[in-house]
N, C-alpha and C positions, 0 to 999 in steps of 0.2 A: 487630867491629862494621858498619865502612862495607861490608863484603863481605856480610853478612849484609843490611842493608838495601836493597844493591842485588839482590841476589837476591831477595829479597821484591818488590821492585817489579817485577821480570822476570815474575816468578809472576804480580801482578794484572793487567799489561796483557795478558798468554798471556788469564787466565782472562776478561778481558772483550772479549778477541778473538773467543776462541769463544762467548763470548755472543751479542756481535754476528752473527758470523756465522751460529750456529744461529737468531738471531731472522728476520735478513735471507731466511734460508732458509724460515721459517715463513712469515710474510709473501708470499715468492715461490708457495710451496705453497699460500696460500690467494688468491693472483690467477690462477693459473693453472688452476685448478680450475675445471670446466666446469660449465655452468648448469643446476644441478640441478632448477631447477622445469621449465626448459623442457623435457627428457627426459623427469621424470614424466607432464608433461600430454601429452607427442607417445605414452608409452607407454600412458597411462589411453586416451587415444579411441582406439587399436589395441585393446586388449582391449573395450573397451566396443563397437567394431566390431565385431568375432568374435564378442561375445556379442548383438548384435542381428541381425546377418549369419546365426548359428544360428538364431535365435527365427524370424524372417521367409522362411527357404528352406526350411524342412521341406515343405512343403507342396510346393510345384512340384519340389523335389527327387527327392522323392515318384513325382511323374506321369512325370515324364522318363525317370527311372535307374530305378524301382523303388528305390531306397537316398533315405529321407529326409536322410541326412548327407552326400549327393551333393556339392552348394555347400561342406556346412561342412570338410570332408577336403580340398577345393581351396583352399580359404580358408586353413585351416592352411599346406598348402603353398606359399601366396603370403607365407605373415607369414614361415616359414623363410626363404624365397628372399629377401624384405625385410629382415631381419636378418643375414642374411649377407651381400649386398650392402652393408648399414648399416656392417657391420665394415671391410671394404677399404674406404668409400666413406671412414671417417672417416680413415682413414691416409695419405691422397691432401692433401697441402700444396695451396692453393689457385692458388699460383702455374700449377702441372701443368692445371688447369682454366680459368684465363687462358691459356695456351700452347697446348693442344689446342682452344680452343673455335671455333676458323675450320672445324679437322679433324671435329670434333663435330655442326657444321650442315649442312655437306657431307654426311655419314654419314645426317643426317638427311632431307634432302632424295630421297637414294636410295633409303631406304626408302618414303619418301611415294611416290615413283614406284613402286618395287614391288607396294605395296600394292594399286594401281589394277590392274596386271597378275596378281598373284599372289596376291591377297587375297579372304579369306572373307566373302562378300555375310552380312548380316542385316538386315533389316526394310529392302530395299533399300537400304542402305549398305553399301561394302568398305572395310573400317576393321582389320582382323586379317590378320596375315600368322600362319601353322600352321607351328610347327618342333616336331614329335612330340607332346605332351600339351600344349604350352606354347603359348598366344597372345600375339601383340606387336601392341601399336596404335603405330604411330610416330606418331599424333598424337599421345599424352600422352609420347613422347620430344621433338617439335617445343618445348614449351613450356621446357622445360629449357637446352636445346640453345639456342631464341633469347635467351633470357633472358642464359645466359654468352655468345654473341656480342655481346648491345648491353651489357651492362658491359665488356667488352673492348675494343667502339669507344668508349663512353662517356672510357676511361683513356686512349685513345691521340688521343681527337678531338675533348674534351669544348670547345676555345677552339672549334672548329670550328661544334662543334653550340650554342653560344649566340651568335654572332656572324654566321654567314647559314643561308641557308634551304636550301641545297644539302646542307650537314651535316648539319640535320636531315630532310631527304630519305632521304639514305643510305638509313639502317636502316630508314628504313617502304617504303624500295623491296625490302631485302629481306622483309619480312614482305609486302608484297605475294605476290611470288615461293612463300613458302607459306602464303600463303592459296587462291593458286587450285590447286595442288595439295588442299588441302585441303577447297576446293569440290567438286571432283572426286569425293570418297567419297563425298555430301556431309556436310561438319562444319562448320553457320555456327558452331555453341556454343563450340569451340575457337577459331576466329578473332576471337571476340569476347573472349573470355578475353586470347589476346596482345594484340590491339590496345589494350585496354585499358593492360594491364599493360607495354606499350612508350612510352606517353603518359604512364602515372604515371614510370617511367624517363628517360624524357626531361626531365619537367617538374622531378623531383630535381635533376639536372643543370644546369638555371639556365637553357633554352632560350626566348626568346622567346614572349610570348603572342599574336602574331601568326599566328608558327609553327603551334600551336596550331590557329586557327581556320581556317588556311588547308588544316589537313587534316581536322578534325571534320567541316567542313560537307557537303563529296564525300561522307566515308563514312557519314556517316548518309544521303544521297541513296543510295548504291550500296547499305545494307542493306536502305532501303525497297524500292527497285528486287529484291532477291533474294529479298523475302519477298512480295510481288506477281507474282514469278516464278514460282513454284511455290505453286499451290493448294493443297499437305497445310501450307506454312509458313503460310499466310494465314488456313487453318481452326486453326492454333494459335493462332493473334492471336485472333481473333473468338472463340475459345471461353473463354478469358480475362475476357473482356466480359463474359457468360454463357453459364455452363459448362451450366446448368440448360433451357437453352433445348434442348440436343439431350446429355441425360445417356446416353444409350446410344450415342451416337454421338463425333462430334466431342470433347465435353465428359466422357467416361465418364471416364478416368485422373482429372481432375481434381475431379470431384463425389469419386470414391471415396478421392481422399485427404484431401478436406475433412473427409467423413464419420469418417474415422481422426482426422481431430484431433479433431472434434464428441464423438466415443465417450469419449476418452481424458479431455478438457477440464483440470481443475487438475494431479489426482494421477496418473490414467492406468489403465486396466483391470489391471495388474500385466504383472508380465512373463511372454510366453509365452499372454498371455491376448488377442492380436489376432483379430479376424475377418476383417477387409479382404486381412491377409495370405492367406486362405483361398483363393486366386486370384481374388477379388475385384479388389483394386488389382494391374494390372500393376507387372512392375520392382519389386516389394517392395524386394527383398533389394538391388537395381541403385541405378538413381535415384530412389526414393522410400522410402529406405529413413526420411528424417528422419516421414516420416507414420505409419511403423511404431514407431518410437520415440516419439510425440506421443501416438499411441492406448497404448500400454503404461505406459510413463512419464508421459503426462501432460505437462501446458505445463512443470510445473519441469523435467522430466526433458530435454527440449526447451532450454530455458533453462539448463543447467548444462552441456549438451553445447556450448550456441554459445559460452560465456562460456570456455569450455576452448578452441576454435578459435580466437576473437577475442582470447585473452589470449594463443597464440603468434604472429598476425600482430604484436599490438602487439611481443612480444620479440625479434621478427626485426628490427623498423623501429630498434627501441633499437641492437640488434647492428650493423645497419648504419650506424647514426649513429658509433657508438663506432669501428667500423673508419674512416667515413670522416676522424673528427678525426685518425685515426694517418697517415691519408695513405696507407690499404690501400684506394685506391679502388674495383678491380676487387673485392674484397669487401665493400665497406659496397654497390656498387650491388646484385650479385645477393642480398643479405641482405633488401633494402631490396624486388625484386623477389619473394622468394619470398614474404616478410611478405605482398604487398598481393595475391600470385596466391592463396597459402591465403585470406584472406580473403573477395575478388570470389568466388572460385571457390566457398565457401561460400554465399556471398547469392546467387546466381545459384540452387544448388539447393535451396536454401530457400525462395526467391523463387517457384519453379518451383511447387514440394507447398502452397505456402501459397496459390497463383492470383494471383499478383501480378505474372510475368511469365510468358511464352509457356513451352511444355515443350519443354526440351532434355536432352541426351543427357548430361550431365555430372554427375561424382558426388558424394558428398560426401566432402572429404580425409580420409584414414584412415580410415572409418566403413562405406563404399560396400562392397559384394562388387567383386572388379574386381583382376585380378593386375596388370595394365601400370601403373594408377593408383598403387595400394599401392605396388608395388616404386618407381616413379619420384618419388613423392611420399617417402618413406623417404628417398631419398637427397636429396632439395632437403633435408628434416630435419634429416640427416646433414653434409650442407653448413652449416647452420647453426652446429652444434654445432663444427666444423671452424673457423669464420670466428671464433666466439665466444674459443675458444681460443686462436686466433693472434693475437687483441687483447689477452688476459687474459696471455698471454705476452710480447710486445712492451711492454704498459703494466710487469708487473713486472719487466723488465730495464732499463726507466728506470728503477724506484725503485730498482734497485739501484745504478744507474751514479750516479743523484743522491744517492745515501746514501752 
């Protein structure tokens, strides 16, 4: 009888042990799962972008190549390339990004030099290196490379950044080198993006306020001088104040963009029914695609797209905060940088199309036509998913050890 009771007790303990292991495994799987909402938001923007590029590019595609689907086919190829690169990126641990961040920055500088020598010029700017049927835009690569470098620098030198100006200035000196190479193209828009995001990363790291004041003042003065130096930049700024003063000259692009928003009103003219895309609005499928969204899908369509974009930005910053709390500093700084980058570039693109900011050649992330922009932004988004996965994995391991 005693032996039977003893065996029953052993069976009960084994059953409880198996149940606890299954429970822990279930909890672990629940925690490790990727951010599904973030993934669906990213895929949703890519799909919206493909549909809108298809709608906006048919006329210009037919004029340039005789094939209305010319840009559609290229965009489909870029999406396939972006998905392939994303699959590879998702398997790369963040520690490797940190380990090779300095080499990435060096390669980027070499590419920025090569584009000045071998690059293809368009509209007075030399920004692309052509390799077969594919054009590489080093300016897009430079954003991600700089943010990886800064994230690694902040991990190593965070106390120096917080306590003395030299620690604050060193990463800004790297940005100055990149800015010089980008100005030679010229590409002032990318410099503005990189400067603002770099300041945001230094702010998150806890740098002192007077450090920012010493940098921001001279930087604003420099940008002002750069605008005054080139007449075309000054004309862009003046056209924002009153584009209707010269609607067929300097203000042409902005007036056509505003007319697109005006025609769309609240509910839009319907998908495919844009008039401005019939080559009235230049760069309708690239820099001004939000204007076509406004015309065809209305303010409601623009609002939904912007809500999706800023939801991604918000989730990226939250992922960064979670990583920083777990002492995954490189991942945390990089996630915050990607989030601010995604939102700020959108802000500039929409601000330009709405006549709030001077015209700059910046794409609407994941939506505008362009291979380099789409692929680099896809890599950045995949890094976010990887960071989120690693933070969930660390949290689940801590939970299991604690239980």
